[in-house]
C-alpha positions in Angstrom: 68.5 9.6 35.8 67.9 13.3 35.3 70.9 15.5 35.3 71.0 17.7 38.4 70.3 21.3 38.0 73.1 23.7 38.9 71.7 26.9 40.4 73.6 30.0 39.7 75.5 31.3 42.7 74.1 34.6 43.9 76.4 37.6 43.4 78.2 39.0 46.5 79.4 42.4 47.3 82.9 41.3 46.4 81.9 39.8 43.0 79.8 42.8 42.2 82.8 45.1 43.0 85.0 42.9 40.7 82.5 43.1 37.9 82.4 46.9 38.1 86.1 47.3 38.7 85.5 49.3 41.9 86.1 48.8 45.6 83.7 47.1 47.9 83.3 50.3 49.8 82.0 52.0 46.7 79.4 49.3 46.3 78.4 49.6 49.9 78.1 53.4 49.6 75.7 53.0 46.7 73.2 51.5 49.2 74.2 53.0 52.6 75.8 56.4 51.7 74.6 57.4 48.3 75.8 61.0 48.8 79.4 59.7 48.6 78.9 58.7 44.9 78.1 60.6 41.7 74.5 59.9 40.5 75.9 58.2 37.4 78.2 55.8 39.3 75.4 54.9 41.8 73.1 54.2 38.9 75.7 51.9 37.3 76.2 50.0 40.6 72.5 49.5 41.1 71.8 48.4 37.5 74.7 45.9 37.6 73.5 44.6 40.9 70.0 44.0 39.5 71.5 42.2 36.4 73.7 39.9 38.6 71.0 39.3 41.2 72.8 41.0 44.1 70.2 41.6 46.8 72.1 44.4 48.6 74.0 44.4 51.9 72.8 42.0 54.6 70.8 44.2 57.0 71.5 41.9 59.9 75.3 42.0 59.3 75.1 45.8 58.9 73.2 46.2 62.2 75.8 44.0 64.0 78.6 46.1 62.5 77.1 49.5 63.2 75.1 48.5 66.3 72.2 50.4 64.8 68.9 48.8 63.7 67.7 51.9 61.8 64.2 51.6 63.4 62.2 53.1 66.2 60.1 50.7 68.4 56.6 51.7 69.4 55.4 49.8 72.5 51.7 49.4 72.3 50.1 47.4 75.1 47.2 46.4 72.9 46.6 43.8 70.3 48.0 44.8 66.9 44.6 45.5 65.3 44.1 48.4 67.9 46.7 50.5 66.1 44.7 50.4 62.9 41.2 50.6 64.5 41.3 53.2 67.2 41.2 56.7 65.6 43.3 58.4 68.2 45.9 55.7 67.9 45.9 56.0 64.1 46.5 59.7 64.3 49.4 59.2 66.8 50.9 56.5 64.6 50.8 58.7 61.6 52.5 61.5 63.4 55.2 59.2 64.7 55.7 57.7 61.2 56.1 61.2 59.7 58.9 61.9 62.2 60.6 58.6 61.4 60.3 59.3 57.6 61.9 62.7 58.1 64.9 61.1 59.8 65.2 58.2 57.4 64.2 55.7 60.1 61.9 52.7 60.1 59.1 52.1 62.5 58.7 48.7 64.3 55.4 48.0 66.1 55.8 46.1 69.3 52.2 45.3 70.3 51.6 43.1 73.4 48.5 41.7 74.8 47.4 43.8 77.8 46.4 40.7 79.8 49.7 38.9 79.4 53.1 39.5 81.0 55.4 37.8 78.5 58.0 40.5 77.7 59.9 38.5 75.0 58.7 40.9 72.2 60.3 43.8 74.0 63.6 42.1 74.6 63.9 40.7 71.0 62.9 43.9 69.2 65.7 45.2 67.0 65.3 48.9 67.5 67.4 51.9 68.4 64.9 53.3 70.9 61.3 53.1 72.1 58.3 55.3 72.1 55.9 54.0 74.8 52.3 54.7 74.0 50.0 55.2 77.0 50.7 52.3 79.4 50.0 51.8 83.2 52.8 52.5 85.6 53.0 48.8 86.7 53.2 47.3 83.2 55.9 44.7 82.9 56.6 45.6 79.3 57.4 49.2 80.3 59.9 47.8 82.8 61.4 45.7 80.1 61.8 48.7 77.8 63.4 50.7 80.6 65.9 47.9 81.2 67.3 48.2 77.7 70.2 50.6 77.1 68.3 52.7 74.5 66.6 56.0 74.6 62.9 56.1 75.5 60.1 58.6 75.2 56.7 58.1 76.9 53.5 59.4 75.4 50.7 60.3 77.8 51.5 57.9 80.6 53.1 57.1 82.9 55.5 59.8 84.1 58.8 58.2 84.7 61.7 60.0 86.3 64.5 60.7 83.9 62.4 59.8 80.8 61.2 62.2 78.1 57.4 62.8 78.1 54.9 64.1 75.5 51.3 64.7 76.5 48.6 67.1 77.4 47.3 68.6 80.7 44.5 66.1 81.2 43.4 67.6 84.5 43.0 71.1 83.1 41.4 69.9 79.9 38.6 67.9 81.4 38.1 70.5 84.2 37.2 73.0 81.4 34.6 70.5 80.2 33.3 70.0 83.7 33.0 73.8 84.1 30.9 74.0 81.0 28.4 71.3 82.3 28.3 72.9 85.7 27.5 76.2 84.1 24.7 74.6 82.2 23.3 73.4 85.5 24.1 69.7 85.5 24.5 68.1 88.9 23.2 64.6 88.4 26.0 63.1 86.3 27.5 59.8 85.4 30.9 58.9 84.0 32.1 56.3 81.6 35.8 55.7 81.7 38.5 53.6 80.0 40.3 50.9 82.0 42.0 52.0 85.2 44.3 49.0 85.7 45.6 45.9 84.1 43.0 43.7 85.8 39.7 43.5 83.9 36.8 45.4 85.6 33.8 45.8 83.4 31.6 47.5 85.9 31.3 50.3 88.5 34.6 51.7 89.7 34.9 52.5 93.4 36.4 55.6 94.8 39.4 53.6 95.9 39.9 52.1 92.5 39.7 55.6 90.9 42.3 57.1 93.2 44.7 54.2 92.9 44.4 53.8 89.1 47.6 52.7 87.4 46.6 54.6 84.2 47.6 58.1 85.1 45.5 59.8 82.3 42.3 58.2 83.5 43.2 59.0 87.1 43.9 62.6 86.3 40.6 63.0 84.4 38.5 61.5 87.1 40.3 63.5 89.8 39.6 66.7 87.9 36.0 65.9 87.5 35.7 65.1 91.2 37.4 68.4 92.2 35.2 70.4 89.8 31.9 68.9 90.8 32.6 68.8 94.5 33.4 72.5 94.3 29.9 72.8 92.8 28.3 70.9 95.8 28.2 67.4 94.3 29.2 64.5 96.5 31.6 62.6 94.2 31.1 59.4 96.2 27.5 59.4 94.9 28.6 59.9 91.2 28.4 56.5 89.3 31.6 55.7 87.4 31.4 52.8 85.0 34.7 51.3 83.7 35.3 49.4 80.5 38.5 47.3 79.8 38.0 47.2 76.0 38.0 50.6 74.2 35.3 50.2 71.6 31.9 51.8 70.8 30.3 48.5 71.9 31.9 49.0 75.3 30.5 52.5 75.4 27.0 51.2 74.6 27.1 48.5 77.3 28.6 50.9 79.9 25.9 53.6 79.2 23.2 50.9 79.5 24.6 49.7 82.8 24.9 53.2 84.2 21.4 54.4 83.0 19.7 51.2 84.2 21.1 51.8 87.7 20.8 55.6 87.7 18.0 56.8 85.4 18.0 60.2 87.0 21.3 61.3 85.5 21.1 64.3 83.1 24.7 64.0 81.7 27.1 61.3 80.8 30.7 62.4 80.8 32.9 60.0 78.8 36.7 60.0 79.1 37.0 59.2 75.3 35.1 59.9 72.2 34.9 56.2 71.4 32.9 55.5 74.6 30.8 58.6 74.0 29.9 57.5 70.5 28.7 54.2 72.0 26.7 56.1 74.6 25.0 58.1 71.8 24.0 54.8 70.2 22.6 53.6 73.5 20.7 56.8 74.0 19.1 56.5 70.6 18.2 52.9 71.3 16.3 54.0 74.4 14.5 56.8 72.6 16.4 59.5 74.6 16.8 62.8 72.9 20.4 64.2 73.0 20.9 66.8 74.4 17.3 67.5 75.5 16.9 64.4 77.7 20.6 63.5 78.1 23.8 65.4 77.6 26.8 63.3 76.4 30.4 64.5 76.2 33.6 62.9 75.0 37.4 63.4 75.0 39.9 63.3 72.1 38.3 65.2 69.2 38.4 62.4 66.6 36.8 62.9 63.2 33.8 60.6 64.0 33.0 62.7 67.1 33.1 65.9 65.0 30.7 64.4 62.5 28.4 63.4 65.3 28.4 66.9 66.7 29.9 65.7 70.0 30.8 68.1 72.7 34.4 67.1 73.5 38.0 68.0 74.2 40.1 68.1 71.1 43.8 67.0 71.5 46.4 67.1 68.7 47.0 63.3 68.4 49.0 63.6 65.2 51.3 66.3 66.5 51.7 64.2 69.7 53.1 61.3 67.6 55.4 63.6 65.7 56.7 65.3 68.8 57.4 61.9 70.5 59.3 60.8 67.4 61.4 64.0 67.2 62.2 63.8 70.9 63.4 60.2 70.6 65.4 60.8 67.4 67.1 63.8 69.0 67.7 62.2 72.3 71.5 61.9 71.8 71.7 65.7 71.7 70.2 66.2 75.2 71.3 65.1 78.6 68.3 66.1 80.6 64.8 64.7 80.3 62.4 66.9 78.4 58.7 67.3 78.6 56.3 68.6 75.9 52.8 69.6 76.9 50.5 70.2 73.9 47.4 72.4 73.9 43.8 71.2 73.9 40.6 72.8 72.9 37.0 72.6 74.2 34.7 71.8 71.3 31.1 72.8 72.0 29.0 70.5 69.9 25.3 69.8 69.7 25.2 67.0 72.4 25.3 69.3 75.5 22.5 71.5 76.8 21.0 72.5 80.2 19.4 69.5 82.1 15.8 68.7 81.5 13.3 69.3 84.2 11.2 66.4 85.7 8.2 67.6 83.6 10.2 67.7 80.4 11.6 64.2 80.7 11.2 62.2 77.5 9.9 58.6 77.9 10.0 57.7 74.3 7.2 56.7 71.9 
């Protein structure tokens, strides 16, 4: 029979302190409060720890003792891949990460499927506070976040009484874009918008659905467009609005196709995001439509891909939005009243907007 192998017992904080001839507090400070030790003593502690195989203080035990997780939670009501695929989300995530880095905090992503109501991920997240990134006002995950006794900052939507908010003036921003198109002479327009509620609707959005949208950002943008064009004599009830649940360029293509098939007379497509607008550009090319001679297309966000495509759009500072949300959350203990930060936007006049074509000028393709 083979002789049993005797594994070496791992070093502990106590055995490491005994080996070094220092207190356990000194060893702990080498990891958690390095400013309390001289550089030479900390180097000696860490080198001895590596030699003896000491893995460092147990983070779970430390969090139980201090009641701090050392991490910020980001609630994202999308699948995890969205945070690394959507350009606006990527920019926001970078800004939030920069704020966390500056404060020595970690970042814990809490992605949840937008079509499910299981809030376990929110309740089990070991975080010291939450940044909520653009969710509907009736989202159960938002309710779960607000039920936890930790500070919370909302980015974009919804507005929650007593909760810090970072965002832009969506109404004013897209009204500026509408004013530009009205000035060019566009009256026959169509709109492609992101999801308006948690239920899936990949099709035309009624006036009632627009006005009761649970995503405040989309509701504000549609409301501003309605106000602007009705002031110019356009009956908003006759303006086709196509909604897409998934935020992808493919969704933009299919939405543009659906709208143009039903309303070939439109001279401009206003998209509530650059992603949808990029998809609409692809669909226009597929149909042989010249942009902007035959069809004006505009977006919203100002992502790099839109700039490269020459898209007329509204640029918003997504990275700074993430950084501001992180700073608000990490400084929440120093403020007793809810704060609101409204960031500036900019109208970018690209090459995809022009006066509407006349009937005689209409391009039917090769």
